[in-house]
C-alpha positions as CSV (number, residue, x, y, z in Angstrom):
1,M,-0.1,0.1,-0.1
2,G,1.3,3.4,-0.7
3,K,2.1,6.0,2.3
4,P,-0.2,8.5,3.0
5,G,0.8,11.8,1.4
6,G,3.1,9.9,-0.6
7,R,1.8,11.7,-3.9
8,M,1.8,15.3,-2.5
9,G,5.3,14.5,-1.0
10,A,6.6,13.4,-4.5
11,F,5.0,16.6,-6.0
12,Y,6.6,19.0,-3.5
13,V,10.2,17.3,-3.6
14,T,10.0,17.6,-7.3
15,C,8.9,21.0,-7.3
16,L,12.0,21.7,-4.9
17,A,14.2,20.0,-7.3
18,G,13.2,22.3,-10.1
19,L,13.3,25.2,-7.8
20,A,16.9,24.6,-7.0
21,N,17.8,24.2,-10.5
22,A,16.6,27.4,-11.4
23,V,18.2,29.1,-8.5
24,L,21.6,27.4,-9.7
25,I,20.9,29.3,-13.1
26,G,20.5,32.6,-11.4
27,L,23.6,31.9,-9.2
28,V,25.8,31.2,-12.5
29,N,24.6,34.4,-14.3
30,T,25.2,36.5,-11.0
31,A,28.9,34.9,-10.9
32,A,29.3,35.4,-14.5
33,E,28.4,38.8,-14.2
34,Q,30.7,39.7,-11.5
35,T,33.5,37.9,-13.3
36,A,32.7,40.1,-16.5
37,L,33.0,43.3,-14.2
38,A,36.1,42.1,-12.7
39,Q,34.7,41.8,-9.3
40,P,35.5,39.0,-6.9
41,I,33.0,36.3,-6.4
42,S,32.0,36.4,-2.8
43,I,32.1,33.6,-0.4
44,R,28.4,34.1,0.1
45,L,27.6,33.6,-3.5
46,L,29.8,30.5,-3.4
47,A,28.2,29.1,-0.3
48,L,24.8,30.0,-2.0
49,Y,25.9,27.9,-4.9
50,I,27.2,24.9,-2.9
51,L,23.7,25.0,-0.9
52,A,21.8,25.3,-4.0
53,F,23.9,22.4,-5.7
54,A,23.3,20.0,-2.4
55,I,19.5,20.8,-2.3
56,Y,19.2,20.0,-6.1
57,V,20.8,16.6,-5.9
58,L,19.2,15.7,-2.6
59,A,15.8,16.8,-4.0
60,N,16.3,15.2,-7.4
61,Q,17.4,11.9,-5.8
62,T,14.5,11.9,-3.1
63,S,12.0,13.0,-6.0
64,L,12.8,10.0,-8.1
65,R,12.6,7.7,-5.2
66,R,9.5,8.9,-3.8
67,A,7.9,8.9,-7.3
68,N,9.0,5.4,-7.8
69,D,7.7,4.3,-4.6
70,F,4.3,5.8,-4.9
71,L,3.8,4.7,-8.6
72,Q,5.2,1.2,-7.8
73,S,2.7,0.8,-4.8
74,R,-0.2,2.1,-7.0
75,L,0.7,-0.5,-9.9
76,G,0.8,-3.2,-7.4
77,E,-2.6,-2.3,-6.0
78,L,-3.7,-2.2,-9.7
79,R,-2.5,-5.4,-10.5
80,L,-3.9,-7.0,-7.5
81,R,-7.2,-5.3,-8.2
82,L,-7.4,-6.6,-11.9
83,A,-6.5,-10.1,-10.7
84,D,-9.1,-10.2,-8.0
85,K,-12.0,-8.9,-10.5
86,I,-10.7,-11.7,-12.9
87,R,-10.7,-14.3,-10.6
88,H,-14.5,-13.3,-9.7
89,A,-15.4,-12.8,-13.2
90,E,-18.0,-14.8,-15.2
91,L,-16.5,-17.4,-17.4
92,R,-18.2,-16.0,-20.5
93,T,-16.9,-12.8,-19.8
94,L,-13.4,-14.0,-20.0
95,E,-14.0,-16.0,-23.0
96,S,-15.2,-13.0,-24.7
97,L,-12.3,-10.7,-23.6
98,G,-9.5,-13.2,-24.9
99,R,-6.4,-13.8,-23.5
100,G,-4.4,-11.6,-25.8
101,R,-6.4,-8.5,-24.5
102,L,-6.1,-9.4,-20.8
103,Y,-2.2,-10.1,-21.2
104,A,-1.9,-6.6,-23.3
105,V,-3.4,-4.7,-20.5
106,V,-2.5,-6.6,-17.3
107,A,1.2,-7.0,-18.3
108,Q,2.1,-4.7,-21.1
109,E,0.4,-1.5,-20.0
110,T,1.3,-1.6,-16.4
111,N,4.9,-2.7,-17.0
112,H,5.2,0.4,-19.4
113,L,4.3,2.6,-16.7
114,A,6.6,0.9,-14.2
115,Q,9.7,0.9,-16.6
116,N,9.4,4.6,-17.6
117,V,9.1,6.2,-14.0
118,P,12.5,8.0,-14.2
119,L,11.8,9.5,-17.5
120,L,8.2,10.8,-16.4
121,V,9.9,12.1,-13.1
122,G,12.6,13.9,-15.1
123,A,10.1,15.3,-17.2
124,A,8.2,16.6,-14.5
125,Q,11.1,18.4,-13.0
126,S,11.8,19.8,-16.2
127,L,8.5,21.3,-16.3
128,F,9.0,23.0,-12.8
129,L,12.3,24.0,-14.2
130,L,10.9,25.9,-17.1
131,V,8.0,27.6,-14.8
132,F,10.8,29.0,-12.3
133,C,12.9,30.0,-15.4
134,L,10.0,32.0,-16.6
135,F,9.7,33.7,-13.2
136,Y,13.4,34.3,-13.4
137,I,13.3,36.2,-16.8
138,A,10.3,38.1,-15.4
139,T,12.6,39.4,-12.8
140,L,15.0,40.5,-15.3
141,S,12.8,41.8,-17.7
142,L,8.8,42.0,-17.7
143,V,8.9,42.7,-21.8
144,S,11.0,39.6,-22.4
145,F,8.7,37.5,-20.0
146,L,5.7,38.7,-22.0
147,V,7.0,37.9,-25.3
148,V,8.1,34.6,-24.4
149,C,4.8,33.6,-22.7
150,G,2.9,34.7,-25.6
151,V,5.0,33.1,-28.3
152,A,4.9,29.9,-26.0
153,L,1.1,29.7,-25.5
154,L,0.8,29.8,-29.4
155,A,3.4,27.1,-29.7
156,M,1.6,25.2,-27.1
157,A,-1.7,25.3,-28.9
158,F,0.0,23.9,-32.0
159,F,1.8,21.2,-30.0
160,Y,-1.6,20.2,-28.4
161,T,-4.0,20.1,-31.7
162,R,-1.1,18.0,-33.3
163,R,-0.7,15.6,-30.2
164,K,-4.6,15.2,-30.3
165,A,-4.3,13.6,-33.6
166,L,-1.2,11.6,-32.4
167,N,-3.1,10.2,-29.4
168,K,-6.0,8.8,-31.8
169,A,-3.3,7.0,-33.8
170,M,-1.6,5.7,-30.7
171,I,-4.9,4.2,-29.4
172,S,-4.9,1.5,-32.4
173,V,-1.5,0.3,-31.4
174,H,-3.0,-1.7,-28.4
175,A,-5.7,-3.3,-30.5
176,Q,-2.9,-4.3,-32.7
177,E,-0.7,-5.7,-30.0
178,S,-3.5,-7.6,-28.6
179,E,-4.2,-9.2,-31.9
180,M,-0.4,-9.9,-32.4
181,L,-0.4,-11.8,-28.8
182,D,-3.3,-13.9,-29.9
183,S,-1.9,-14.8,-33.1
184,L,1.5,-15.7,-31.5
185,S,-0.2,-18.1,-28.9
186,H,-1.3,-20.2,-32.0
187,F,2.3,-21.0,-32.5
188,T,2.4,-23.1,-29.0
189,E,-1.0,-23.9,-28.4
190,G,-1.6,-25.4,-31.9
191,F,2.2,-26.7,-32.3
192,Q,1.4,-30.1,-33.1
193,E,-1.4,-29.3,-35.8
194,I,1.0,-26.7,-37.5
195,R,4.0,-29.2,-37.5
196,L,1.7,-31.8,-39.3
197,N,0.3,-29.4,-41.8
198,S,3.0,-27.3,-43.7
199,D,0.4,-25.3,-45.7
200,K,-1.4,-24.4,-42.2
201,N,2.0,-23.6,-40.8
202,D,2.8,-21.2,-43.5
203,A,-0.5,-19.7,-43.5
204,L,-0.4,-18.9,-39.9
205,F,2.9,-17.4,-40.3
206,A,2.0,-15.5,-42.9
207,R,-0.8,-14.1,-41.1
208,Y,1.6,-13.1,-38.1
209,V,3.8,-11.5,-40.5
210,Q,1.1,-9.5,-41.8
211,I,0.0,-8.4,-38.2
212,V,3.5,-7.6,-37.2
213,D,3.9,-5.5,-40.4
214,D,0.8,-3.6,-40.0
215,L,1.8,-2.7,-36.3
216,Q,5.3,-1.6,-37.4
217,S,3.8,0.6,-40.1
218,L,1.4,2.0,-37.5
219,I,4.2,2.6,-35.0
220,V,6.5,4.1,-37.6
221,G,3.8,6.5,-38.8
222,I,3.4,7.5,-35.1
223,G,7.1,7.9,-34.9
224,G,7.1,10.1,-38.1
225,K,4.6,12.5,-36.5
226,W,6.4,12.5,-33.2
227,V,9.5,13.5,-34.8
228,V,7.9,16.5,-36.4
229,L,6.7,17.7,-33.0
230,L,9.9,17.0,-31.3
231,L,11.7,19.1,-34.0
232,F,9.1,21.9,-33.7
233,S,9.8,22.2,-30.0
234,N,13.5,22.5,-30.5
235,A,13.2,24.8,-33.5
236,F,10.7,27.0,-31.6
237,L,13.2,27.3,-28.9
238,Y,16.1,28.8,-30.9
239,G,13.6,30.8,-32.9
240,L,12.5,32.4,-29.6
241,L,16.0,32.9,-28.5
242,G,16.7,34.6,-31.7
243,V,13.8,37.1,-31.3
244,V,14.9,37.6,-27.6
245,I,18.6,38.4,-28.7
246,F,18.2,39.8,-32.1
247,V,14.9,41.6,-32.2
248,L,13.8,43.0,-28.8
249,P,17.0,44.9,-28.2
250,G,16.3,47.3,-31.0
251,F,12.9,48.2,-29.4
252,F,13.5,48.8,-25.9
253,D,16.3,50.8,-24.3
254,G,18.6,49.5,-21.4
255,Y,17.7,45.8,-22.8
256,T,21.3,44.8,-23.6
257,D,22.2,44.9,-19.9
258,V,20.3,41.6,-19.2
259,I,20.2,40.1,-22.7
260,Y,23.0,37.8,-22.2
261,K,21.5,36.3,-18.8
262,I,18.2,35.7,-20.6
263,A,20.1,34.1,-23.5
264,A,22.0,31.7,-21.0
265,V,18.7,30.9,-19.4
266,G,17.3,30.2,-22.9
267,I,20.1,27.8,-23.9
268,F,19.8,26.0,-20.3
269,C,16.2,25.2,-21.4
270,V,17.1,23.4,-24.4
271,G,17.5,20.1,-22.4
272,P,14.3,20.5,-20.4
273,V,12.3,21.2,-23.3
274,S,13.8,18.3,-25.1
275,A,13.0,16.0,-22.1
276,I,9.7,17.0,-21.7
277,T,8.8,16.5,-25.6
278,S,10.7,13.0,-25.4
279,A,8.5,11.8,-22.5
280,A,5.2,13.4,-23.8
281,P,4.6,10.1,-26.0
282,L,5.3,8.1,-22.7
283,F,2.8,10.1,-20.8
284,T,0.4,9.9,-23.8
285,R,0.8,6.0,-23.9
286,A,0.4,5.7,-20.0
287,S,-2.7,7.9,-20.3
288,I,-4.1,5.5,-23.2
289,G,-2.9,2.6,-21.4
290,L,-4.9,3.8,-18.1
291,G,-7.8,4.0,-20.4
292,H,-7.5,0.5,-21.5
293,V,-7.2,-0.6,-17.9
294,F,-10.3,1.4,-17.0
295,S,-12.2,-0.2,-19.9
296,L,-11.2,-3.7,-18.9
297,E,-12.3,-3.2,-15.2
298,Q,-15.5,-1.8,-16.7
299,T,-16.0,-5.0,-18.5
300,L,-15.1,-7.4,-15.7
301,D,-17.3,-5.3,-13.3
302,R,-20.3,-5.9,-15.8
303,G,-19.4,-9.4,-16.0
304,S,-18.5,-10.5,-12.4
305,A,-20.5,-12.7,-10.2
306,A,-22.3,-10.8,-7.5
307,R,-20.4,-11.0,-4.1
308,V,-22.4,-10.6,-1.2
309,S,-19.3,-11.5,1.2
310,D,-15.4,-11.9,0.3
311,S,-15.5,-15.1,2.4
312,L,-17.6,-18.1,2.0
313,P,-19.2,-20.0,5.0
314,S,-17.2,-23.0,6.3
315,E,-19.8,-25.2,5.1
316,S,-22.0,-24.5,2.1
317,R,-25.9,-24.2,2.6
318,F,-26.3,-26.8,-0.1
319,S,-24.0,-29.4,1.7
320,G,-25.8,-32.7,2.0
321,F,-28.1,-32.0,-0.8
322,E,-30.3,-34.7,-1.9
323,R,-31.7,-33.6,-5.3
324,I,-31.0,-30.8,-7.8
325,A,-33.5,-29.9,-10.2
326,F,-32.9,-28.0,-13.5
327,E,-36.2,-26.4,-15.1
328,N,-36.6,-25.2,-18.3
329,I,-33.0,-24.2,-18.9
330,G,-31.9,-22.3,-21.8
331,F,-28.9,-20.7,-22.8
332,S,-27.5,-19.1,-26.0
333,Y,-23.9,-18.3,-27.3
334,R,-23.9,-14.6,-28.8
335,D,-21.6,-12.6,-31.0
336,E,-20.8,-8.9,-30.8
337,S,-24.0,-7.7,-32.3
338,G,-25.9,-9.8,-29.8
339,A,-27.2,-12.5,-32.5
340,S,-27.4,-15.9,-31.3
341,T,-24.8,-18.3,-32.8
342,F,-25.7,-21.6,-30.8
343,S,-28.5,-22.3,-28.6
344,I,-29.5,-25.0,-26.2
345,G,-32.5,-26.0,-24.4
346,P,-35.0,-25.2,-23.1
347,W,-34.6,-28.7,-21.2
348,D,-35.3,-30.3,-17.7
349,L,-33.1,-32.6,-15.7
350,A,-32.3,-33.5,-12.3
351,L,-29.3,-35.0,-10.3
352,S,-29.9,-37.2,-7.2
353,R,-27.2,-37.9,-4.6
354,G,-25.3,-40.8,-5.1
355,E,-26.3,-41.4,-8.6
356,V,-23.8,-41.9,-11.8
357,L,-25.3,-40.3,-14.8
358,F,-23.9,-40.9,-18.2
359,L,-24.4,-38.0,-20.7
360,L,-24.3,-38.8,-24.4
361,G,-24.4,-37.0,-27.7
362,G,-22.5,-36.2,-30.8
363,N,-20.2,-33.4,-31.4
364,G,-21.6,-30.0,-31.4
365,S,-24.7,-31.3,-29.4
366,G,-24.1,-29.1,-26.4
367,K,-22.8,-31.5,-24.0
368,S,-19.9,-29.1,-22.6
369,T,-22.1,-26.3,-22.5
370,A,-24.8,-28.3,-20.5
371,L,-22.3,-29.5,-17.9
372,K,-21.2,-25.7,-17.5
373,L,-24.7,-24.8,-16.8
374,I,-24.9,-27.7,-14.4
375,S,-21.9,-26.6,-12.5
376,A,-23.1,-22.8,-12.7
377,L,-19.9,-21.9,-14.8
378,Y,-22.4,-20.6,-17.1
379,S,-25.6,-18.9,-16.0
380,P,-28.7,-20.0,-17.9
381,D,-30.7,-17.2,-20.2
382,V,-33.8,-18.7,-18.9
383,G,-34.9,-21.2,-16.3
384,Y,-34.1,-22.1,-13.0
385,V,-32.1,-24.4,-10.7
386,R,-33.3,-25.7,-7.5
387,V,-31.5,-27.3,-4.8
388,D,-33.9,-29.4,-2.6
389,G,-36.8,-27.1,-3.9
390,E,-34.9,-24.0,-3.0
391,V,-34.4,-21.8,-6.0
392,L,-30.7,-21.0,-6.7
393,T,-30.1,-17.1,-6.3
394,K,-27.1,-15.0,-7.6
395,D,-25.8,-14.6,-4.2
396,A,-25.6,-18.3,-3.5
397,V,-24.0,-19.3,-6.7
398,Q,-20.6,-19.5,-5.3
399,E,-21.5,-21.7,-2.4
400,Y,-23.5,-23.9,-5.2
401,R,-20.3,-24.1,-7.3
402,E,-18.3,-25.4,-4.2
403,L,-20.2,-28.8,-4.5
404,F,-18.5,-29.5,-7.8
405,S,-15.2,-31.0,-8.9
406,C,-14.9,-30.8,-12.8
407,I,-12.4,-32.3,-15.4
408,F,-13.1,-30.5,-18.7
409,P,-11.3,-31.4,-21.7
410,D,-9.4,-28.1,-21.6
411,F,-8.4,-28.4,-18.0
412,H,-5.6,-26.5,-16.3
413,L,-3.3,-28.7,-14.3
414,F,-1.8,-26.6,-11.3
415,E,1.7,-27.7,-10.3
416,R,0.9,-26.9,-6.6
417,L,-2.3,-28.1,-4.9
418,H,-3.8,-24.5,-4.1
419,G,-6.3,-24.6,-1.5
420,L,-5.0,-28.0,-0.2
421,E,-1.7,-26.8,1.2
422,H,-2.2,-29.1,4.4
423,V,-3.1,-32.2,2.7
424,D,-1.4,-35.5,3.8
425,V,1.6,-35.9,1.7
426,A,1.1,-39.8,2.3
427,Q,-2.6,-39.6,0.8
428,V,-1.2,-37.6,-2.3
429,S,1.5,-40.3,-2.8
430,Q,-1.2,-43.1,-2.5
431,L,-3.3,-41.4,-5.0
432,I,-0.6,-41.0,-7.4
433,E,0.3,-44.7,-7.1
434,R,-3.5,-45.5,-7.3
435,M,-3.5,-43.8,-10.8
436,E,-0.3,-45.6,-11.7
437,L,1.8,-42.6,-11.8
438,S,4.4,-43.3,-9.4
439,D,7.1,-43.6,-11.8
440,K,6.5,-40.8,-13.4
441,V,5.8,-38.1,-11.0
442,F,5.9,-37.6,-7.2
443,Y,4.6,-35.0,-4.8
444,V,7.4,-33.0,-2.9
445,D,7.7,-29.6,-1.3
446,G,4.0,-28.7,-1.9
447,R,4.1,-29.4,-5.6
448,F,4.2,-32.1,-8.5
449,S,7.6,-33.0,-9.5
450,T,6.7,-32.8,-13.2
451,Q,3.9,-32.2,-15.6
452,N,5.7,-33.5,-18.6
453,L,3.4,-36.2,-19.2
454,S,1.1,-37.5,-21.8
455,S,-2.6,-36.1,-22.0
456,G,-3.9,-39.4,-20.6
457,Q,-1.3,-39.2,-17.7
458,R,-2.1,-35.4,-17.3
459,K,-5.8,-36.5,-16.8
460,R,-4.9,-39.1,-14.2
461,L,-3.1,-36.4,-12.3
462,A,-6.0,-34.0,-12.5
463,M,-7.9,-37.1,-11.2
464,V,-5.5,-37.1,-8.2
465,V,-6.4,-33.2,-7.3
466,A,-10.0,-33.8,-7.7
467,L,-10.3,-36.8,-5.6
468,L,-8.4,-34.7,-2.9
469,E,-10.9,-31.9,-3.1
470,E,-13.7,-34.4,-1.7
471,R,-16.4,-32.5,-3.3
472,E,-20.0,-34.0,-3.6
473,I,-20.5,-33.8,-7.3
474,Y,-17.9,-34.9,-10.0
475,I,-18.0,-34.2,-13.6
476,F,-15.9,-35.9,-16.1
477,D,-16.1,-34.7,-19.7
478,E,-14.6,-37.4,-21.8
479,W,-12.0,-38.1,-19.3
480,A,-11.4,-41.7,-20.4
481,A,-10.9,-40.5,-24.1
482,D,-7.2,-40.3,-23.5
483,Q,-6.8,-43.5,-21.3
484,D,-5.4,-46.8,-22.6
485,A,-7.7,-49.7,-22.5
486,H,-6.6,-50.9,-19.1
487,F,-7.1,-47.6,-17.4
488,R,-10.2,-46.9,-19.2
489,T,-11.7,-50.1,-17.6
490,V,-10.4,-49.1,-14.2
491,F,-11.9,-45.9,-14.4
492,Y,-15.7,-47.1,-15.3
493,T,-15.4,-50.3,-13.3
494,E,-13.2,-49.2,-10.2
495,I,-13.1,-45.0,-9.6
496,L,-16.7,-44.5,-10.6
497,A,-17.8,-47.4,-8.4
498,E,-15.8,-46.0,-5.4
499,L,-17.2,-42.6,-5.9
500,K,-20.9,-44.0,-5.7
501,Q,-20.1,-45.9,-2.8
502,A,-18.8,-42.8,-1.1
503,G,-22.1,-41.0,-1.8
504,K,-21.0,-39.1,-4.5
505,T,-22.8,-37.7,-7.4
506,V,-21.2,-38.4,-10.9
507,V,-21.9,-37.1,-14.3
508,V,-19.9,-38.7,-17.3
509,V,-19.6,-37.7,-20.8
510,S,-19.2,-41.0,-22.2
511,H,-18.7,-42.7,-25.7
512,D,-17.7,-45.9,-24.4
513,D,-20.8,-48.1,-25.2
514,R,-19.7,-51.3,-23.8
515,F,-19.6,-49.5,-20.4
516,W,-22.9,-47.8,-20.5
517,H,-24.6,-50.3,-18.3
518,L,-22.7,-49.4,-15.4
519,A,-24.5,-45.8,-15.1
520,D,-27.8,-45.5,-12.9
521,R,-29.2,-43.2,-15.9
522,I,-28.4,-42.3,-19.3
523,V,-29.2,-38.9,-20.8
524,T,-28.7,-37.9,-24.4
525,L,-28.3,-34.4,-25.8
526,D,-29.2,-33.8,-29.3
527,L,-28.9,-30.3,-31.0
528,G,-29.1,-28.8,-27.5
529,Q,-32.3,-30.7,-26.4
530,V,-32.3,-33.4,-23.5
531,V,-33.6,-36.6,-24.8
532,V,-34.1,-39.5,-22.1
533,P,-34.8,-42.7,-23.9
534,D,-36.0,-44.4,-20.6
535,G,-37.9,-41.6,-19.4
536,S,-35.7,-41.2,-16.2
537,G,-34.6,-37.7,-16.6
538,L,-36.2,-36.2,-13.5
539,P,-36.1,-38.9,-10.7
């Protein structure tokens, strides 16, 4: 967490650094004037210079440290807030966002701010320095001050209008970078497919090249616009110096006495002006990045589950249920325009404690969608879920989800047993041996020794985790599809029987017709509709 007053403290110290810098310019001009008049430089002037120099160094260092500490604490809070919203978001929200956009916002945008803190703070110090230099010019010559301010305002107006156009172009960079990340992920996630198909491999790479080229062209175009602004800022400063040095002396008497001081200040300002203009695109990118963060947070907030409390009760209100009924359930996938692309339902179904239900159906019949509706990973568009007659409300959804342990085809295997940190190591080892993996993997120091396993072995390791969770309902979506004949038999004849004996409710998506007789009930999904051949859909 950031310290109270950290932001204002950094502001004041940065202001002090700019002031000390301006004082140094004034002292240098005074010393130069005394030297030009053959006057000895006083000890008092030297002492003031040393004091101002010390203040400048210390304030500059403190400013960078405080600003860095303040910004890093805020970025840490931002990352934690985003992660918290992501973990509480609904599955459909995350699916619609895509990994590329999430990674681009959470990683790239926040890292961009963190990496450019010194440049942004340096630019802030340069801005304060320019303000103090203007005040110093005003003490030397009010006419020069008015001329400089007038011309500077015109230049700022030009700079602002050009930069607005530049900002619009920079907004499109984020979308292009997200598309690049999504395209890049296909090389790793679809590696097997592209190595087996050279045409697909070449086409994917050609698409990636096109995206990178478009991004490069976009950034080069933005860079060209920025070069114009950068050159303008420096040319403007030298042009202003020319007016001050060559034009104003002809119109005002006595101006020549201070002209070299103003010229020295102007020349000294070249560096700060360059620092500010160079940091301006960083500031613009940071501002746009924060806009993307805000947009992401709004999307996550709109698609997040209702949270009545940050902590769940030690025991779910649905623990020990006897019957779960799904009534008139309907759900549709929709595109960005809101048009339905695939629908299932409405259908009715029920689950009873301790039963084994097999869910059948061809590809595209809606089985995986139905399982996500059953486990409340998806919220139905229509219909109700009743647990022992009680309608499932939004505030109770997470407690309901705690009933389930699911292994989907796209499951993620964590290397650590998150949420099971105090599990008995001997129990874990026993289950690993039960899954016939003891020669492949072991559990040590709170983590599995490896995940470098075949797809079937990874599913067995996921089964270890599921059994350790001791949930009341288990969902296995084509779990046996990647197992050899021996372990497929073990799954249907032993593991399912043990779960049933323990009073667990099990829902299995299966295509192994030689084991269908082991189910208590069989339900078929066809084109999103539940078909119950034996009339036992609702026990």
